[in-house]
C-alpha positions in Angstrom: 7.8 -6.0 -6.2 8.2 -3.5 -3.4 7.1 -3.8 -0.4 5.2 -0.3 1.5 5.5 0.8 4.6 2.9 2.4 6.8 4.8 5.2 7.5 5.1 5.5 2.8 1.2 4.0 2.5 0.5 6.9 5.2 1.6 10.1 3.0 -1.5 8.6 0.7 -4.3 9.5 3.9 -5.9 13.2 5.0 -3.8 15.3 6.9 -4.1 14.4 10.8 -5.8 16.7 11.8 -8.7 15.2 10.7 -8.5 13.1 12.9 -11.1 14.0 15.4 -14.3 14.6 12.8 -16.2 11.4 12.9 -16.9 12.0 9.2 -13.1 11.6 7.7 -12.2 8.1 10.6 -11.4 6.0 7.4 -8.5 8.9 5.5 -7.0 9.8 8.0 -5.2 6.3 8.2 -4.3 3.0 6.4 -6.7 0.0 6.5 -6.9 -3.5 5.8 -9.7 -5.2 4.2 -9.2 -8.6 2.8 -6.2 -9.6 1.8 -5.4 -5.4 0.3 -4.3 -2.6 2.6 -5.9 0.6 1.3 -4.7 4.4 1.5 -7.2 7.5 0.7 -7.7 11.1 0.7 -11.5 11.2 -0.6 -9.4 11.3 -4.2 -6.8 8.8 -4.9 -7.3 5.3 -3.0 -3.8 3.1 -2.8 -4.2 -0.7 -2.3 -1.0 -3.1 -2.0 -0.7 -6.1 -0.5 -1.8 -6.7 3.2 0.1 -5.4 5.3 0.1 -7.4 8.9 0.1 -4.0 11.2 -3.2 -2.0 10.0 -5.7 -2.6 11.5 -8.9 -3.7 9.8 -11.8 -1.6 9.4 -15.7 -2.4 9.2 -15.8 1.6 7.9 -12.5 1.1 4.7 -15.0 -2.4 4.0 -18.5 -0.4 3.1 -16.1 2.2 1.4 -14.2 -0.6 -0.7 -18.0 -2.5 -1.4 -19.5 1.1 -2.0 -16.2 2.5 -4.7 -16.8 -1.1 -6.6 -13.3 -1.9 -6.7 -12.6 -4.8 -7.6 -10.6 -7.1 -5.4 -9.3 -10.2 -8.1 -6.7 -7.3 -9.6 -3.4 -8.0 -9.6 -1.2 -5.5 -8.1 0.7 -3.8 -10.9 -2.9 -2.8 -12.4 -4.4 0.2 -11.7 -8.1 0.5 -13.7 -8.6 3.9 -14.2 -12.3 5.1 -15.1 -12.9 6.2 -18.6 -12.9 10.0 -18.9 -14.7 12.8 -20.8 -13.3 15.4 -23.1 -14.9 19.3 -21.4 -15.1 21.1 -24.0 -13.4 24.8 -22.5 -14.7 28.2 -23.6 -12.8 31.3 -23.7 -11.3 32.8 -21.1 -12.9 35.7 -19.5 
């Protein structure tokens, strides 16, 4: 398995211009929780094996708990939520 560095993982975070806004704190940089490191832009979340250089985040831990992301998934398993088809009306 290839390794991921902090720079690559950072591409999946919000733009750094949100760094001063406390509402976006956990979304502007990768964070570690347990044996994993995460990055998110509030749309997708990426999880990789723990990168030692990425700090642990209490807010990140709360986010992971809130999203109910299991900690026992293998690194190659990507759980997708069930998607329901939305009926489309005619275009105006």
